[in-house]
KEKOL-901641 format. One record per residue (C-alpha): x, y, z. Coordinates in steps of 0.02 Angstrom, whole numbers, plus 50000, padded with zeros to 5 digits. Layout:
# residues N
XYZ/...
//
This chain:
# residues 423
500125000550003/500385016949944/500355030850102/500895047150142/502315038450264/502925031550105/502795045450008/503905055850156/505035045450181/505405039950016/506245057449971/507435052850128/507875037650091/509275035949958/509805052650068/510045042950228/510775027650149/511915039350045/512575046250220/512805029750301/513775024850151/515125039650154/515225040050338/515785020850313/516985027250195/517645043250256/517705035250440/517685017750412/519425014250530/519095025850666/519135016850834/517725025550936/518205016151102/519165001851166/518514988351253/519024983451428/518904964951492/517704970551618/516604977551495/516264961751422/515754952651587/514734966651611/513714963951495/514524976351356/514174990951445/514695006151378/515365000251221/514835009251050/514284996050943/512495000450878/511625011150750/510205022450829/509375035850742/507775037450826/508255044050996/509605045951137/509945045551301/511165055051419/511685054751572/511695070351614/510035075351519/509075059351498/508075052951354/507815064451173/506795058251042/507555063350862/508645077450986/507165083051060/507095083851243/505375070751304/504945083651423/504515095651269/503375080951179/502485075651319/500875082451224/501265071951078/499885057851040/500725039050991/500205043950812/501555059550797/502795051050923/503005036550802/503095051050639/504235057750731/505195045050769/505325036050605/505565051550478/506455064450602/505195079450599/503525085450692/501955078550591/500745091750523/498995088450545/498575083350385/500255071150406/499605065450591/497755062950530/498325051850372/499255041850496/497885039450597/496635031950480/498005021250403/497915013750605/495985016250634/495965001750513/496974988650589/496084991150787/494984979850765/496114962550792/495904947250701/494434933150769/495924919950776/497484931250897/495724931451025/495284912150973/497294910051019/497394920951189/495774909651244/496684894351233/497954898151311/498114890951515/497304902351616/498584906351717/499624911751567/500874925251624/500214940251519/501824943351412/502004927351378/500234930951291/500724946151208/501944938551132/500954922451095/499634935451018/501004945350908/501634928350846/500034923250786/499874939350674/501604934850597/500524927050429/499884945650413/501924950950360/501984960150215/503804961650235/504094941750246/502864940550064/503724953650002/505694944050042/504774927449974/504354932949809/506134942149791/506084959649807/507804966649827/508374971850010/508404992449925/506524991349933/506084978850060/505924993850200/504474999050100/503504982550184/504224985950340/503015001050350/501634991650304/502174980850440/502404993250563/500845001550538/499724985950569/500954979950734/500614996850810/498884999750789/498634980850841/499794981050981/498344990051095/497054978251040/497814963551082/498424968751226/496754974251291/496204957851245/497164950151350/496654959951495/494914956951467/495264938751450/496574936251593/495894943151707/493994938851677/493294956651642/492234950151493/492434948351324/493544961151210/492944977751202/492734982850988/493654998550963/492845015350950/491915016450787/491945037750786/493545038750855/495235034750774/496185039250911/497395026950950/497675029251132/495795034251159/495355018551078/496845007451183/496015017651358/494045012551269/494484993751218/495574990951423/493784993751482/494195001851642/493835020151645/492755031851544/493805047451642/494705059451506/496095060451613/496165039351633/496435041851423/497685056351449/498565045251562/498585028551426/499215044451314/500505050851387/501105032351452/501335026351257/502265043251213/503715042251371/504095023551354/504025022151165/505985022351130/507575022651236/508875021551102/509715004551047/510564996751195/509134993951303/508644972051320/507124975851197/507854988651089/509324978651050/508424960451037/507274967150918/508664976250807/509864959850818/508444950250769/507814961550627/509514961150545/509354943550501/507844952950395/506574944150519/505164953650497/504184964950624/503194952150715/504654941850751/505524955350790/504574963450928/503924947551000/505824943851038/505954958751107/504334957651218/505364942651301/506634952951342/505554966151411/504734953351534/506244950651619/506494958951788/507714968751765/507184976851632/505174980451597/504544969551759/505464983451860/503854994651860/502674984151967/504164979952064/504284996152116/502304997152163/502604983952246/503944990052365/502735005752391/501084995452437/502274986952555/502875001152643/501205008152633/500474990152739/502014991452843/501735009652910/499875008652896/499385021852777/500885037052737/502425036352811/503045050352904/504875060452834/505625052952984/504995035752971/505395035752788/507105040652806/507445029352956/506575014952836/507955019652674/509445018952792/508895002052858/508624995652688/510245001052622/511184994052782/510554978052768/511284978352573/509594982452489/509134995452363/507995004552341/506825002852201/506415014752048/508185024052095/509495020151993/509815017251811/510945010951712/511355027351608/510805041751694/511485051251834/509845065151823/507985062951874/507665051851727/506315066051634/504935053851618/504645051551814/504635071551791/503305070051681/502135056051778/502515066251944/501905082351859/500365072251787/499985066551969/500115085752026/499095092451864/497815080051921/497475079152076/497935061952122/498255061752322/497885041752346/499385034752484/500205024552335/500415044052258/500885050152406/502285038852466/503075041552268/503165060652316/503785055352482/504905043952410/505585057152299/505945069852454/506765059752534/507895046252459/509075053752347/509685064052496/509945047852598/510825039552465/511875054452427/512265054452629/512385034952596/513805039252466/513535020752347/512515024552235/513265031052061/511385039552027/510385044152183/509055048152077/507145040752057/507005032551851/505105029751770/504755015251835/504735023752012/503055033951965/502365022851837/501435008251912/500825020152042/499855029451918/499175015951827/498545007252010/497545024852031/496475024351892/496045004751923/497304996151857/497894983151995/498514967851886/500284972851919/500854957851793/500124965951662/500844983651675/502344976951569/501234974251435/500464991551436/502544996051405/502544982751289/501234991651193/502165008851208/503825000951164/503534994550983/503075009950908/505135013850968/505674995350881/504404996650739/505325014050695/507095008450733/506634992650609/506125002950471/507435018850487/508975001950483/508004991250350/508305008950247/509775011250279/510164992650231/511064987450382/511954971450378/511464954150513/512104956950686/513614946250714/514834952550858/516514941250903/516484929551053/517894927151179/518344911751281/518844912251440/520684907251432/520644921851288/519994932851403/521274926551529/522794928351405/522054946151350/
//
């Protein structure tokens, strides 16, 4: 299919590929960094080895999408976010409307996906269900069909766009169906007939609330979690899988398996569990002194404070700031939100005094779960599915851009322990 997005990217595809070729020719032998043994053992931490043009994360500023700080983009919609990620430019009203129309064709997911989800064991983890739902739709891939017909690698990116549009648009329907089926909420809810907005449809299909603030939180959640450069577990997994010319369905499903890990996407529910345990221990919101003493005791026992610290950031995660501001603007004052606010006041001070934390500031997970809980989504293990719906936006954008640049298959060199010992 030819869309306004194809037309926009057709004008830049050759230039993008040419720029890649030019940089490879002119800078191909430039050494970016040396790699120490401790980095090999440390999960490749800090090793520059990937190209990600959609977003970047700096230690002293946080997330930028196409070089724009995320706090300047909190009013965007998911459609506008995807357009910015994949084109590098802000969408016009006409472009947003056209993309919204393209998405709206796929909000209603195929019945075979719903049947597949219903056939899974009742105690299946929601993230396992998400992966299965995405893989069930792989048969719809235009990218794979085009490759099977012999389409050249230089034009496959056009079909990556088609897959991206359908998959991003289908993710809310798959996720909402999982929520309804897994937690006994009733039959999946059909998308709105008179509203093509992606986040509005997602909020509607979940069936939780008609509160405009809830719909706005869903919108904000999808924007803030959409992309976080290329080196995090889910993005890197998608990058590697798609580099083998696996289509978007395979690549995003693989990424969701990485997102399901406790050290990645599950962190938001761990933070909320911590907040609820605090509330139970103190019979409500603790005083500042109680919270300060509790934090010190926890640190002295060798435990961390969930939601505080980040592998890259050395400042307050701006996505946390956005959620914090949302809570203030919408007058959320339940105990969980009050505890989040108190933690933000107390914990960084204690961590700095303690002296061992490289980053005493909160990350996005410190706030996101408590806001979902405030609007009635109390099922912890679904939170990462919400994260996955958002992250698919960035994953698909990265795949389209990487195919436009004709990036090769990823194949790093591995080393034995004996080789490292002799280094």
